N, C-alpha and C positions, 0 to 999 in steps of 0.2 A: 803351460800357461795355469792363471787359478782357475778354479769350476765356477766359482762364482760370476768371472767376467765371459769364461764360454756361455755361461746361463744369460745373461744380459746379452751377448750377441747373435745367441739363437735368435732372444726372442724380438731384439732389433731386426734382425733378417725375417720373421715371420710378418712382421706390421710391412716392412718395405715389399714383401713378395705378394701383399694385400692389396697392391696399387699395380700389379703386373698383369696381365694377360693371362685371364681362366680361362678362358672361353672363345674360339673362333669361327666367324660364319663367314659365307659368301652371298652377297646379292650381285649377282652376273658378273664384274670381271674387276669388280671391287670387295677387299676383305676388310672385316670389322672384326674386332677383342672389345672382349665386355673384361672389367676387372670387379673386384671384390666389392669396391664402391658402388659400381654400376649394379651390382647386382642386389646390394640392401639387404635388408632384414637379415637372417639371421645369421647372413656371412658377418656383421658387425660384432658377433659373437667372438669371433676368430682373430678380428683385429684386437677386441679384448682383452683374447685370452695370452696373445703374443704382449700383448702387452704386462699383461700379471705375470707373465712369465718370467720377464725382463727383472721385474719388480721382487718378485719372489724369490730368486735365485740369491737377495743379499740375505734373505730369512733363513735363522738356522733350522727351522722345522722343515724335511724334505716332504711331507706328505703333499702339501697342498700346492706345489710344482709337480706331483703326479696327475693329482686327481685337473687342474690345467691344461697339462702337456697331455695327457688321455683325453679332454674334450675337445681340445684342437688338432689333435689326429683323428678321432671319430668325423668329425665336422669335416674334415678336410676330404677326407677320403669319402662321406659321403657325397659332397660334391661334384667329384670326382667319376664317383659310379655315376653319377647323375647324368653327366654331360658325357662319358664317355669317350670317343673318339675325338671329339670335338675339344677334349681339356686342352688346356695352353701350357706353354712352357710354365707360366707364373704359380698355376695351380699344382704341378706336377711337381716343383720343387719346395712348394708351400708344405706338401706331402711329408718330404722326406725331408725338411728341415722340423714337422712336428713329431715323426717319427723319431729321429736324431734325439728333440729333447725329450721326447718320453723315456727314451734308452737310458739317458743322463741322468736323468730324477730315478729312474727305478735303482740303477746303478749308486746313487750318491745315497739316497734312502738306504740298499744293503748297508753302505759305510757306515752310516749311523747307528743302524741297529747293531753291527758287529761291535762297534766303539762300547756301546750302551751294554751288549753281554758281556765284554771284558771288564767293565767298571765295577761288573757286579761280583 
């Protein structure tokens, strides 16, 4: 599959996971979940970074994708560290998707550099 399509799918997956359960808490016998939209604030940056990654997958220069994926990985990891064991499955998968996005962006950046070096 084309790397641009994979990047777009990763960005879309990140946007969808923003609406999934991030934290779980209980009150009596009832379980409640909070999503990225409930948290708000800096969590909106995760939604925008996933959108930016999907759009930047079609740009020829890979460095903006690396920056956006690194930001997404750091923020999702920060949220996971803050909630600890109350982390929901949506936040765990968002962290996994952002790490995979970062690895793909770094791999594509190194491939572009090799092509540039061979052209010289």
